[in-house]
N, C-alpha and C positions, 0 to 999 in steps of 0.2 A: 609347562619342560619336562618333559624326562626324563622319572632319576637321573637311567643310567648314560645321556648326554652329561647332562648337569654335574654326576661322580665320577664324567671324565671330564671334561670340563675344566673343572678345582682337585682333578689327580696331577693331567697333565699342568699348567700353574701350580700347582705345590712344588713337583718334580722338577721343577724347571729355576723355581727359585733355591728348592735345597740343592742344586748345583753348578749356584751363586757360596750359596754361604759354606758351603768342603771344599770349592777350589779354586774363590774367587781370591785371598791370602797370596794367594803363592808367586799372584806378579810385585806383591805387597813386603819380599822377608827383610827389608832393612827393618818392617818393626815390629818392636815383641812378640813371641810366640802368647803372651796373654791377652796385650790387641788383637791379636787373629780371633785366637777361641772368642770372647766376647763378643765378636765383630760378628762374629760364626754365631756364634749361638744368638745372639738378635735376629740377624737371618728366620735362619734355623724355627724361632718362633713362631715368627708370619708366614712363617710355612707350617707347620701343626694348626693354624686360625686356617687354611686352605686339606689342608688336609685329612686331618679329623670328621670338618665332614662331609667330603667327598666321600670318605668311606661309612660312612653313619647312611650315607642319603644313598646310596649305593647300595648298601647290599642288605642283601630280604630278594633282591632283580639278578644278583649277582653275587656269587660264592666266594667268604673274601679271599678266600687262593686265587681266585678272577681278576678284586678290588690289583691284589698285590703282581699277576702279573702284567695289569693297563699299567700300574703305579712303572715295575721296570721296563716298559716298553719305553717310558717318557726324558726317563731315567739318562736313557740311554742314548733315546734320543738330541735332548737337550744334553748331554755333555758331548756327542760324536761334535755340533757345533761350538758350545764354549769352546773349548779345544786347540780345534782350528781354531774362531776366528779371537778367544780376547786368550785366549793362553799365548795362540803364535804354535801350536806345535802340531808340527807334519802326520797328516794320517797315512799312513803304511797300509798296506796290502793282507799283512798276518794282521790288526786290527779290524782292519773293514771283514772279514770275514768270520775271527772272530765275535763280533757286532752281530751279520747276520746269517748263523746258529742261534746262539743270541736272540737273534729278530723269529726263525722258528719253529726255534721252540714257545712264540707263543701264538702262534697261529695252530700251532697245532696244543696246546691250553684250551685255544674256543674249539676243539675240532669237533671235537660230542668226546663220551667218553666210549673210552675201547677197556669194549669186551674180551 
């Protein structure tokens, strides 16, 4: 398998896991804050086990900026689904347009160097 494929796959997984770490506790507001922090930290530890190899494997065939931009794409993609289906929050038009503009930035970043 190519390093790019492995890196992108691991970044997709890590960003999905990190979305859970950042936002899953919002459905459990009755729990003490320290439990939310500890639980999120434990989930984030697993995320790091995916993200660090993703960047290590991908760097060299992709730039660090490209790796970060790929991660942002997957972070936003996973967040949209997570917020709608897990948190049950509506996705309004202004959010969709905002995410669309950020996705456009991802495309521009891979378009090639501007001179």
